[in-house]
N, CA, C, O and the ligand as a Tripos MOL2 file, in Angstrom:
@<TRIPOS>MOLECULE
protein
  249   247    63     0     0
PROTEIN
NO_CHARGES

@<TRIPOS>ATOM
      1 N         118.4640  128.3180  104.4570 N.3       1 MET1
      2 CA        117.8460  128.9680  103.2770 C.3       1 MET1
      3 C         117.9900  128.0480  102.0660 C.2       1 MET1
      4 O         119.0870  127.8780  101.5340 O.2       1 MET1
      5 N         116.8900  127.4660  101.6430 N.am      2 PRO2
      6 CA        116.9760  126.5610  100.4790 C.3       2 PRO2
      7 C         117.2190  127.3210   99.1830 C.2       2 PRO2
      8 O         116.7530  128.4470   99.0100 O.2       2 PRO2
      9 N         117.9360  126.7050   98.2990 N.am      3 ILE3
     10 CA        118.1930  127.3230   96.9930 C.3       3 ILE3
     11 C         116.9700  127.1300   96.0970 C.2       3 ILE3
     12 O         116.4570  126.0210   95.9540 O.2       3 ILE3
     13 N         116.5170  128.2260   95.5030 N.am      4 GLN4
     14 CA        115.3670  128.1510   94.5970 C.3       4 GLN4
     15 C         115.7860  127.4660   93.2980 C.2       4 GLN4
     16 O         116.6450  127.9760   92.5780 O.2       4 GLN4
     17 N         115.1930  126.3280   92.9980 N.am      5 PRO5
     18 CA        115.5670  125.6410   91.7540 C.3       5 PRO5
     19 C         115.1380  126.4410   90.5330 C.2       5 PRO5
     20 O         114.0800  127.0690   90.5280 O.2       5 PRO5
     21 N         115.9510  126.4100   89.5220 N.am      6 LYS6
     22 CA        115.6440  127.1750   88.3170 C.3       6 LYS6
     23 C         114.6640  126.4190   87.4250 C.2       6 LYS6
     24 O         114.7630  125.2020   87.2730 O.2       6 LYS6
     25 N         113.7200  127.1480   86.8390 N.am      7 PRO7
     26 CA        112.8190  126.5060   85.8760 C.3       7 PRO7
     27 C         113.5710  126.1260   84.6200 C.2       7 PRO7
     28 O         114.5970  126.7230   84.2920 O.2       7 PRO7
     29 N         113.0610  125.1390   83.9230 N.am      8 TYR8
     30 CA        113.6890  124.7200   82.6780 C.3       8 TYR8
     31 C         112.6180  124.3570   81.6600 C.2       8 TYR8
     32 O         111.4590  124.1260   82.0050 O.2       8 TYR8
     33 N         113.0230  124.3120   80.4270 N.am      9 LYS9
     34 CA        112.0950  124.0650   79.3320 C.3       9 LYS9
     35 C         112.3170  122.6690   78.7760 C.2       9 LYS9
     36 O         113.4510  122.2090   78.6400 O.2       9 LYS9
     37 N         111.2310  122.0130   78.4600 N.am     10 VAL10
     38 CA        111.3240  120.7120   77.8200 C.3      10 VAL10
     39 C         110.5560  120.7640   76.5110 C.2      10 VAL10
     40 O         109.5810  121.5040   76.3810 O.2      10 VAL10
     41 N         111.0030  119.9740   75.5440 N.am     11 LYS11
     42 CA        110.3610  119.9830   74.2350 C.3      11 LYS11
     43 C         110.2130  118.5650   73.7110 C.2      11 LYS11
     44 O         111.1450  117.7640   73.7700 O.2      11 LYS11
     45 N         109.0310  118.2710   73.1990 N.am     12 CYS12
     46 CA        108.7770  116.9620   72.5970 C.3      12 CYS12
     47 C         109.4500  116.9160   71.2360 C.2      12 CYS12
     48 O         109.2370  117.7930   70.3980 O.2      12 CYS12
     49 N         110.2620  115.8910   71.0200 N.am     13 GLU13
     50 CA        110.9710  115.7760   69.7440 C.3      13 GLU13
     51 C         110.0470  115.3130   68.6290 C.2      13 GLU13
     52 O         110.3810  115.4310   67.4500 O.2      13 GLU13
     53 N         108.9050  114.7950   68.9940 N.am     14 LYS14
     54 CA        107.9970  114.2470   67.9880 C.3      14 LYS14
     55 C         107.0440  115.3190   67.4520 C.2      14 LYS14
     56 O         106.9360  115.5000   66.2400 O.2      14 LYS14
     57 N         106.3450  116.0360   68.3590 N.am     15 CYS15
     58 CA        105.3280  116.9890   67.9030 C.3      15 CYS15
     59 C         105.7290  118.4350   68.1480 C.2      15 CYS15
     60 O         105.0480  119.3480   67.6800 O.2      15 CYS15
     61 N         106.8230  118.6630   68.8750 N.am     16 GLY16
     62 CA        107.2840  120.0310   69.1010 C.3      16 GLY16
     63 C         106.6170  120.7310   70.2640 C.2      16 GLY16
     64 O         106.8370  121.9240   70.4730 O.2      16 GLY16
     65 N         105.8040  120.0140   71.0270 N.am     17 HIS17
     66 CA        105.1560  120.5960   72.2020 C.3      17 HIS17
     67 C         106.2190  121.0000   73.2310 C.2      17 HIS17
     68 O         107.1360  120.2350   73.5270 O.2      17 HIS17
     69 N         106.0770  122.2090   73.7630 N.am     18 THR18
     70 CA        107.0330  122.6540   74.7690 C.3      18 THR18
     71 C         106.3020  123.0650   76.0290 C.2      18 THR18
     72 O         105.1360  123.4570   75.9830 O.2      18 THR18
     73 N         106.9830  122.9750   77.1410 N.am     19 THR19
     74 CA        106.4350  123.4510   78.4040 C.3      19 THR19
     75 C         107.5700  123.8410   79.3270 C.2      19 THR19
     76 O         108.6870  123.3360   79.2180 O.2      19 THR19
     77 N         107.2610  124.7500   80.2370 N.am     20 ILE20
     78 CA        108.2420  125.1740   81.2270 C.3      20 ILE20
     79 C         107.9680  124.4150   82.5210 C.2      20 ILE20
     80 O         106.8440  124.4030   83.0230 O.2      20 ILE20
     81 N         108.9920  123.7930   83.0430 N.am     21 VAL21
     82 CA        108.8670  123.0620   84.3010 C.3      21 VAL21
     83 C         109.4950  123.8900   85.4090 C.2      21 VAL21
     84 O         110.6510  124.3030   85.3180 O.2      21 VAL21
     85 N         108.7240  124.1210   86.4410 N.am     22 ARG22
     86 CA        109.2440  124.8620   87.5950 C.3      22 ARG22
     87 C         109.3340  123.9210   88.7860 C.2      22 ARG22
     88 O         108.3250  123.6370   89.4310 O.2      22 ARG22
     89 N         110.5180  123.4440   89.0770 N.am     23 PRO23
     90 CA        110.6670  122.5120   90.2070 C.3      23 PRO23
     91 C         110.2650  123.1820   91.5120 C.2      23 PRO23
     92 O         110.6060  124.3380   91.7610 O.2      23 PRO23
     93 N         109.5380  122.4470   92.3380 N.am     24 ARG24
     94 CA        109.0820  122.9990   93.6120 C.3      24 ARG24
     95 C         110.2020  123.0300   94.6460 C.2      24 ARG24
     96 O         110.2200  123.8830   95.5330 O.2      24 ARG24
     97 N         111.1120  122.1110   94.5240 N.am     25 SER25
     98 CA        112.1870  122.0630   95.5080 C.3      25 SER25
     99 C         113.3770  121.3530   94.8870 C.2      25 SER25
    100 O         113.3270  120.9170   93.7370 O.2      25 SER25
    101 N         114.4350  121.2440   95.6550 N.am     26 ASP26
    102 CA        115.6100  120.5390   95.1720 C.3      26 ASP26
    103 C         115.3650  119.0380   95.1070 C.2      26 ASP26
    104 O         116.0440  118.3120   94.3820 O.2      26 ASP26
    105 N         114.3820  118.5910   95.8790 N.am     27 CYS27
    106 CA        114.0670  117.1720   95.8810 C.3      27 CYS27
    107 C         113.3540  116.8020   94.5880 C.2      27 CYS27
    108 O         112.6740  117.6300   93.9810 O.2      27 CYS27
    109 N         113.5110  115.5900   94.1880 N.am     28 LEU28
    110 CA        112.8530  115.1110   92.9790 C.3      28 LEU28
    111 C         111.3600  114.9330   93.2660 C.2      28 LEU28
    112 O         110.9660  114.1230   94.1040 O.2      28 LEU28
    113 N         110.5450  115.7030   92.5570 N.am     29 ASP29
    114 CA        109.1090  115.6670   92.7690 C.3      29 ASP29
    115 C         108.4410  114.9390   91.6070 C.2      29 ASP29
    116 O         108.6440  115.3160   90.4530 O.2      29 ASP29
    117 N         107.6530  113.9090   91.8860 N.am     30 PRO30
    118 CA        106.9850  113.1770   90.7970 C.3      30 PRO30
    119 C         106.1030  114.0810   89.9480 C.2      30 PRO30
    120 O         105.9100  113.8310   88.7580 O.2      30 PRO30
    121 N         105.5660  115.1390   90.5660 N.am     31 ARG31
    122 CA        104.7100  116.0450   89.8010 C.3      31 ARG31
    123 C         105.5110  116.7980   88.7520 C.2      31 ARG31
    124 O         104.9910  117.1380   87.6890 O.2      31 ARG31
    125 N         106.7860  117.0560   89.0540 N.am     32 ASP32
    126 CA        107.6370  117.7050   88.0570 C.3      32 ASP32
    127 C         107.9410  116.7540   86.9110 C.2      32 ASP32
    128 O         108.0500  117.1680   85.7570 O.2      32 ASP32
    129 N         108.0760  115.4760   87.2430 N.am     33 LEU33
    130 CA        108.3840  114.4870   86.2140 C.3      33 LEU33
    131 C         107.2110  114.3060   85.2540 C.2      33 LEU33
    132 O         107.4050  114.1370   84.0500 O.2      33 LEU33
    133 N         105.9980  114.3410   85.7930 N.am     34 THR34
    134 CA        104.8340  114.1550   84.9240 C.3      34 THR34
    135 C         104.6840  115.3200   83.9580 C.2      34 THR34
    136 O         104.1300  115.1580   82.8700 O.2      34 THR34
    137 N         105.1740  116.4950   84.3470 N.am     35 LYS35
    138 CA        105.1030  117.6420   83.4510 C.3      35 LYS35
    139 C         106.0340  117.4760   82.2570 C.2      35 LYS35
    140 O         105.8780  118.1550   81.2410 O.2      35 LYS35
    141 N         107.0010  116.5720   82.3810 N.am     36 GLN36
    142 CA        107.9540  116.3780   81.2970 C.3      36 GLN36
    143 C         107.4860  115.3600   80.2780 C.2      36 GLN36
    144 O         108.2020  115.0550   79.3240 O.2      36 GLN36
    145 N         106.2830  114.8300   80.4760 N.am     37 ILE37
    146 CA        105.7480  113.8620   79.5210 C.3      37 ILE37
    147 C         104.7750  114.5730   78.5900 C.2      37 ILE37
    148 O         103.8460  115.2420   79.0430 O.2      37 ILE37
    149 N         104.9910  114.4260   77.2900 N.am     38 CYS38
    150 CA        104.1360  115.0750   76.3000 C.3      38 CYS38
    151 C         102.7060  114.5570   76.4230 C.2      38 CYS38
    152 O         102.4790  113.3480   76.3900 O.2      38 CYS38
    153 N         101.7300  115.4770   76.5680 N.am     39 PRO39
    154 CA        100.3360  115.0410   76.7170 C.3      39 PRO39
    155 C          99.7900  114.3700   75.4670 C.2      39 PRO39
    156 O          98.8280  113.6040   75.5360 O.2      39 PRO39
    157 N         100.4020  114.6550   74.3280 N.am     40 THR40
    158 CA         99.9230  114.0840   73.0630 C.3      40 THR40
    159 C         100.5900  112.7450   72.7660 C.2      40 THR40
    160 O          99.9210  111.7590   72.4590 O.2      40 THR40
    161 N         101.9130  112.7260   72.8620 N.am     41 CYS41
    162 CA        102.6720  111.5410   72.4490 C.3      41 CYS41
    163 C         103.0020  110.6100   73.6030 C.2      41 CYS41
    164 O         103.4210  109.4730   73.3820 O.2      41 CYS41
    165 N         102.8190  111.0780   74.8340 N.am     42 LYS42
    166 CA        103.1570  110.2990   76.0350 C.3      42 LYS42
    167 C         104.6370  109.9270   76.0650 C.2      42 LYS42
    168 O         105.0140  108.8660   76.5620 O.2      42 LYS42
    169 N         105.4660  110.8190   75.5240 N.am     43 LEU43
    170 CA        106.9040  110.5910   75.5300 C.3      43 LEU43
    171 C         107.5580  111.5600   76.5000 C.2      43 LEU43
    172 O         107.0640  112.6670   76.7160 O.2      43 LEU43
    173 N         108.6680  111.1380   77.0800 N.am     44 VAL44
    174 CA        109.4170  112.0320   77.9540 C.3      44 VAL44
    175 C         110.1130  113.0800   77.0920 C.2      44 VAL44
    176 O         110.8350  112.7440   76.1540 O.2      44 VAL44
    177 N         109.8910  114.3460   77.4170 N.am     45 MET45
    178 CA        110.4480  115.4320   76.6210 C.3      45 MET45
    179 C         111.8020  115.8420   77.1940 C.2      45 MET45
    180 O         111.9070  116.1540   78.3800 O.2      45 MET45
    181 N         112.8410  115.8420   76.3520 N.am     46 PRO46
    182 CA        114.1620  116.2420   76.8370 C.3      46 PRO46
    183 C         114.2400  117.7440   77.0710 C.2      46 PRO46
    184 O         113.4900  118.5200   76.4790 O.2      46 PRO46
    185 N         115.1540  118.1360   77.9370 N.am     47 ARG47
    186 CA        115.3520  119.5590   78.2060 C.3      47 ARG47
    187 C         115.9610  120.2540   77.0050 C.2      47 ARG47
    188 O         116.8100  119.6950   76.3100 O.2      47 ARG47
    189 N         115.5180  121.4790   76.7720 N.am     48 VAL48
    190 CA        116.0930  122.3010   75.7190 C.3      48 VAL48
    191 C         116.4430  123.6540   76.3150 C.2      48 VAL48
    192 O         115.8580  124.0540   77.3220 O.2      48 VAL48
    193 N         117.3940  124.3700   75.7080 N.am     49 PRO49
    194 CA        117.7550  125.6830   76.2250 C.3      49 PRO49
    195 C         116.6000  126.6650   76.0700 C.2      49 PRO49
    196 O         115.8660  126.6140   75.0820 O.2      49 PRO49
    197 N         116.4380  127.5570   77.0410 N.am     50 MET50
    198 CA        115.3750  128.5480   76.9760 C.3      50 MET50
    199 C         115.8390  129.7620   76.1800 C.2      50 MET50
    200 O         116.9900  130.1830   76.2890 O.2      50 MET50
    201 N         114.9290  130.3220   75.3760 N.am     51 ASN51
    202 CA        115.2380  131.5730   74.7030 C.3      51 ASN51
    203 C         114.7450  132.7420   75.5560 C.2      51 ASN51
    204 O         114.2120  132.5380   76.6470 O.2      51 ASN51
    205 N         114.9210  133.9470   75.0620 N.am     52 ILE52
    206 CA        114.5970  135.1360   75.8550 C.3      52 ILE52
    207 C         113.1140  135.1870   76.1950 C.2      52 ILE52
    208 O         112.7440  135.6530   77.2720 O.2      52 ILE52
    209 N         112.2570  134.7130   75.2870 N.am     53 PHE53
    210 CA        110.8190  134.7630   75.5410 C.3      53 PHE53
    211 C         110.4290  133.7850   76.6450 C.2      53 PHE53
    212 O         109.5450  134.0650   77.4550 O.2      53 PHE53
    213 N         111.0890  132.6550   76.6650 N.am     54 ASP54
    214 CA        110.8170  131.6910   77.7250 C.3      54 ASP54
    215 C         111.2040  132.2570   79.0780 C.2      54 ASP54
    216 O         110.5190  132.0510   80.0800 O.2      54 ASP54
    217 N         112.3260  132.9800   79.0830 N.am     55 LYS55
    218 CA        112.7790  133.5560   80.3450 C.3      55 LYS55
    219 C         111.8030  134.6120   80.8300 C.2      55 LYS55
    220 O         111.5460  134.7210   82.0290 O.2      55 LYS55
    221 N         111.2530  135.3970   79.8970 N.am     56 LEU56
    222 CA        110.2540  136.3920   80.2720 C.3      56 LEU56
    223 C         109.0100  135.7060   80.8180 C.2      56 LEU56
    224 O         108.3980  136.1820   81.7740 O.2      56 LEU56
    225 N         108.6440  134.5920   80.2100 N.am     57 THR57
    226 CA        107.4710  133.8530   80.6650 C.3      57 THR57
    227 C         107.6430  133.3940   82.0960 C.2      57 THR57
    228 O         106.7040  133.4510   82.8900 O.2      57 THR57
    229 N         108.8270  132.9430   82.4250 N.am     58 THR58
    230 CA        109.0430  132.4480   83.7850 C.3      58 THR58
    231 C         109.0290  133.5940   84.7880 C.2      58 THR58
    232 O         108.7850  133.3820   85.9760 O.2      58 THR58
    233 N         109.2910  134.8100   84.3090 N.am     59 ILE59
    234 CA        109.2430  135.9600   85.2150 C.3      59 ILE59
    235 C         107.7910  136.3750   85.4640 C.2      59 ILE59
    236 O         107.4090  136.6690   86.5970 O.2      59 ILE59
    237 N         106.9900  136.3960   84.4010 N.am     60 PHE60
    238 CA        105.6330  136.9220   84.5160 C.3      60 PHE60
    239 C         104.6250  135.9090   85.0470 C.2      60 PHE60
    240 O         103.6090  136.2930   85.6260 O.2      60 PHE60
    241 N         104.8920  134.6340   84.8580 N.am     61 TYR61
    242 CA        103.9180  133.6250   85.2940 C.3      61 TYR61
    243 C         104.5140  132.7970   86.4040 C.2      61 TYR61
    244 O         104.9690  131.6770   86.1720 O.2      61 TYR61
    245 N         104.5160  133.3290   87.5960 N.am     62 LYS62
    246 CA        105.0650  132.5800   88.7250 C.3      62 LYS62
    247 C         103.9790  131.8060   89.4490 C.2      62 LYS62
    248 O         104.2610  131.1160   90.4290 O.2      62 LYS62
    249 ZN        104.5940  115.1900   71.5070 Zn       63 ZN63
@<TRIPOS>BOND
     1     1     2 1
     2     2     3 1
     3     3     4 2
     4     3     5 am
     5     5     6 1
     6     6     7 1
     7     7     8 2
     8     7     9 am
     9     9    10 1
    10    10    11 1
    11    11    12 2
    12    11    13 am
    13    13    14 1
    14    14    15 1
    15    15    16 2
    16    15    17 am
    17    17    18 1
    18    18    19 1
    19    19    20 2
    20    19    21 am
    21    21    22 1
    22    22    23 1
    23    23    24 2
    24    23    25 am
    25    25    26 1
    26    26    27 1
    27    27    28 2
    28    27    29 am
    29    29    30 1
    30    30    31 1
    31    31    32 2
    32    31    33 am
    33    33    34 1
    34    34    35 1
    35    35    36 2
    36    35    37 am
    37    37    38 1
    38    38    39 1
    39    39    40 2
    40    39    41 am
    41    41    42 1
    42    42    43 1
    43    43    44 2
    44    43    45 am
    45    45    46 1
    46    46    47 1
    47    47    48 2
    48    47    49 am
    49    49    50 1
    50    50    51 1
    51    51    52 2
    52    51    53 am
    53    53    54 1
    54    54    55 1
    55    55    56 2
    56    55    57 am
    57    57    58 1
    58    58    59 1
    59    59    60 2
    60    59    61 am
    61    61    62 1
    62    62    63 1
    63    63    64 2
    64    63    65 am
    65    65    66 1
    66    66    67 1
    67    67    68 2
    68    67    69 am
    69    69    70 1
    70    70    71 1
    71    71    72 2
    72    71    73 am
    73    73    74 1
    74    74    75 1
    75    75    76 2
    76    75    77 am
    77    77    78 1
    78    78    79 1
    79    79    80 2
    80    79    81 am
    81    81    82 1
    82    82    83 1
    83    83    84 2
    84    83    85 am
    85    85    86 1
    86    86    87 1
    87    87    88 2
    88    87    89 am
    89    89    90 1
    90    90    91 1
    91    91    92 2
    92    91    93 am
    93    93    94 1
    94    94    95 1
    95    95    96 2
    96    95    97 am
    97    97    98 1
    98    98    99 1
    99    99   100 2
   100    99   101 am
   101   101   102 1
   102   102   103 1
   103   103   104 2
   104   103   105 am
   105   105   106 1
   106   106   107 1
   107   107   108 2
   108   107   109 am
   109   109   110 1
   110   110   111 1
   111   111   112 2
   112   111   113 am
   113   113   114 1
   114   114   115 1
   115   115   116 2
   116   115   117 am
   117   117   118 1
   118   118   119 1
   119   119   120 2
   120   119   121 am
   121   121   122 1
   122   122   123 1
   123   123   124 2
   124   123   125 am
   125   125   126 1
   126   126   127 1
   127   127   128 2
   128   127   129 am
   129   129   130 1
   130   130   131 1
   131   131   132 2
   132   131   133 am
   133   133   134 1
   134   134   135 1
   135   135   136 2
   136   135   137 am
   137   137   138 1
   138   138   139 1
   139   139   140 2
   140   139   141 am
   141   141   142 1
   142   142   143 1
   143   143   144 2
   144   143   145 am
   145   145   146 1
   146   146   147 1
   147   147   148 2
   148   147   149 am
   149   149   150 1
   150   150   151 1
   151   151   152 2
   152   151   153 am
   153   153   154 1
   154   154   155 1
   155   155   156 2
   156   155   157 am
   157   157   158 1
   158   158   159 1
   159   159   160 2
   160   159   161 am
   161   161   162 1
   162   162   163 1
   163   163   164 2
   164   163   165 am
   165   165   166 1
   166   166   167 1
   167   167   168 2
   168   167   169 am
   169   169   170 1
   170   170   171 1
   171   171   172 2
   172   171   173 am
   173   173   174 1
   174   174   175 1
   175   175   176 2
   176   175   177 am
   177   177   178 1
   178   178   179 1
   179   179   180 2
   180   179   181 am
   181   181   182 1
   182   182   183 1
   183   183   184 2
   184   183   185 am
   185   185   186 1
   186   186   187 1
   187   187   188 2
   188   187   189 am
   189   189   190 1
   190   190   191 1
   191   191   192 2
   192   191   193 am
   193   193   194 1
   194   194   195 1
   195   195   196 2
   196   195   197 am
   197   197   198 1
   198   198   199 1
   199   199   200 2
   200   199   201 am
   201   201   202 1
   202   202   203 1
   203   203   204 2
   204   203   205 am
   205   205   206 1
   206   206   207 1
   207   207   208 2
   208   207   209 am
   209   209   210 1
   210   210   211 1
   211   211   212 2
   212   211   213 am
   213   213   214 1
   214   214   215 1
   215   215   216 2
   216   215   217 am
   217   217   218 1
   218   218   219 1
   219   219   220 2
   220   219   221 am
   221   221   222 1
   222   222   223 1
   223   223   224 2
   224   223   225 am
   225   225   226 1
   226   226   227 1
   227   227   228 2
   228   227   229 am
   229   229   230 1
   230   230   231 1
   231   231   232 2
   232   231   233 am
   233   233   234 1
   234   234   235 1
   235   235   236 2
   236   235   237 am
   237   237   238 1
   238   238   239 1
   239   239   240 2
   240   239   241 am
   241   241   242 1
   242   242   243 1
   243   243   244 2
   244   243   245 am
   245   245   246 1
   246   246   247 1
   247   247   248 2
@<TRIPOS>SUBSTRUCTURE
     1 MET1         2 RESIDUE 1 A MET
     2 PRO2         6 RESIDUE 1 A PRO
     3 ILE3        10 RESIDUE 1 A ILE
     4 GLN4        14 RESIDUE 1 A GLN
     5 PRO5        18 RESIDUE 1 A PRO
     6 LYS6        22 RESIDUE 1 A LYS
     7 PRO7        26 RESIDUE 1 A PRO
     8 TYR8        30 RESIDUE 1 A TYR
     9 LYS9        34 RESIDUE 1 A LYS
    10 VAL10       38 RESIDUE 1 A VAL
    11 LYS11       42 RESIDUE 1 A LYS
    12 CYS12       46 RESIDUE 1 A CYS
    13 GLU13       50 RESIDUE 1 A GLU
    14 LYS14       54 RESIDUE 1 A LYS
    15 CYS15       58 RESIDUE 1 A CYS
    16 GLY16       62 RESIDUE 1 A GLY
    17 HIS17       66 RESIDUE 1 A HIS
    18 THR18       70 RESIDUE 1 A THR
    19 THR19       74 RESIDUE 1 A THR
    20 ILE20       78 RESIDUE 1 A ILE
    21 VAL21       82 RESIDUE 1 A VAL
    22 ARG22       86 RESIDUE 1 A ARG
    23 PRO23       90 RESIDUE 1 A PRO
    24 ARG24       94 RESIDUE 1 A ARG
    25 SER25       98 RESIDUE 1 A SER
    26 ASP26      102 RESIDUE 1 A ASP
    27 CYS27      106 RESIDUE 1 A CYS
    28 LEU28      110 RESIDUE 1 A LEU
    29 ASP29      114 RESIDUE 1 A ASP
    30 PRO30      118 RESIDUE 1 A PRO
    31 ARG31      122 RESIDUE 1 A ARG
    32 ASP32      126 RESIDUE 1 A ASP
    33 LEU33      130 RESIDUE 1 A LEU
    34 THR34      134 RESIDUE 1 A THR
    35 LYS35      138 RESIDUE 1 A LYS
    36 GLN36      142 RESIDUE 1 A GLN
    37 ILE37      146 RESIDUE 1 A ILE
    38 CYS38      150 RESIDUE 1 A CYS
    39 PRO39      154 RESIDUE 1 A PRO
    40 THR40      158 RESIDUE 1 A THR
    41 CYS41      162 RESIDUE 1 A CYS
    42 LYS42      166 RESIDUE 1 A LYS
    43 LEU43      170 RESIDUE 1 A LEU
    44 VAL44      174 RESIDUE 1 A VAL
    45 MET45      178 RESIDUE 1 A MET
    46 PRO46      182 RESIDUE 1 A PRO
    47 ARG47      186 RESIDUE 1 A ARG
    48 VAL48      190 RESIDUE 1 A VAL
    49 PRO49      194 RESIDUE 1 A PRO
    50 MET50      198 RESIDUE 1 A MET
    51 ASN51      202 RESIDUE 1 A ASN
    52 ILE52      206 RESIDUE 1 A ILE
    53 PHE53      210 RESIDUE 1 A PHE
    54 ASP54      214 RESIDUE 1 A ASP
    55 LYS55      218 RESIDUE 1 A LYS
    56 LEU56      222 RESIDUE 1 A LEU
    57 THR57      226 RESIDUE 1 A THR
    58 THR58      230 RESIDUE 1 A THR
    59 ILE59      234 RESIDUE 1 A ILE
    60 PHE60      238 RESIDUE 1 A PHE
    61 TYR61      242 RESIDUE 1 A TYR
    62 LYS62      246 RESIDUE 1 A LYS
    63 ZN63       249 GROUP 0 **** ****
């Protein structure tokens, strides 16, 4: 039984763009990495803590 990886939030430090990344598996997936790059600034967005609204989003949008 594989462990379901937890989604996490990333935020661009330059423009403030945020997105929720939902890892498909425990393995490192290049598609997950591309989601961490800001579409505007082309910078890697560091992880930030999720607030309650983000957690609700991950529940409703699976
Ligand atoms: Zn940005």
